[in-house]
C-alpha positions as CSV (number, residue, x, y, z in Angstrom):
1,M,6.1,1.3,15.7
2,K,7.2,0.0,12.3
3,A,5.2,-2.5,10.4
4,P,6.8,-6.0,10.1
5,I,8.7,-6.6,6.9
6,W,6.4,-9.4,5.9
7,K,3.5,-7.0,5.8
8,W,5.4,-4.7,3.5
9,Q,6.3,-7.5,1.2
10,K,2.7,-8.7,1.1
11,E,1.1,-5.3,0.5
12,R,3.8,-3.3,-1.3
13,E,2.3,-3.6,-4.8
14,A,-1.1,-2.4,-3.6
15,L,0.4,0.5,-1.7
16,I,2.5,1.6,-4.7
17,R,-0.5,1.3,-7.1
18,K,-2.5,3.4,-4.7
19,M,0.1,6.1,-4.6
20,L,0.4,6.2,-8.4
21,E,-3.3,6.5,-8.7
22,Y,-3.2,9.4,-6.3
23,F,-0.5,11.2,-8.3
24,A,-2.4,10.6,-11.5
25,K,-5.4,12.7,-10.2
26,F,-3.5,16.0,-10.4
27,Q,-2.9,18.3,-13.3
28,C,0.6,19.2,-12.0
29,I,2.8,18.3,-9.0
30,I,5.0,20.8,-7.3
31,T,7.5,19.1,-5.0
32,D,11.0,19.2,-3.5
33,R,11.1,15.4,-3.0
34,Y,12.8,13.0,-5.4
35,H,10.2,10.2,-5.0
36,S,7.3,12.6,-5.8
37,T,9.2,13.5,-9.0
38,I,9.5,9.8,-9.9
39,F,5.9,9.0,-9.2
40,S,4.7,12.0,-11.2
41,Q,6.8,11.0,-14.2
42,I,5.6,7.4,-14.1
43,V,2.0,8.5,-14.4
44,N,2.8,11.3,-16.9
45,T,1.8,14.1,-14.6
46,P,3.8,17.3,-15.2
47,V,6.1,18.1,-12.3
48,A,7.8,21.2,-11.1
49,N,10.7,20.8,-8.7
50,S,11.3,23.4,-6.0
51,R,14.5,23.7,-4.1
52,S,14.6,22.5,-0.6
53,D,17.2,24.2,1.7
């Protein structure tokens, strides 16, 4: 079941902030996902992209 859109609009800033704080805890992120790369770069955590096939 998806959350209602109003809930996302109301809580999105806190959810994004929480995710950025999570990514900031690591010395390096290894990922094959675009959003993980972006979050890592925002918080200046080194990132290594792996290839996903």
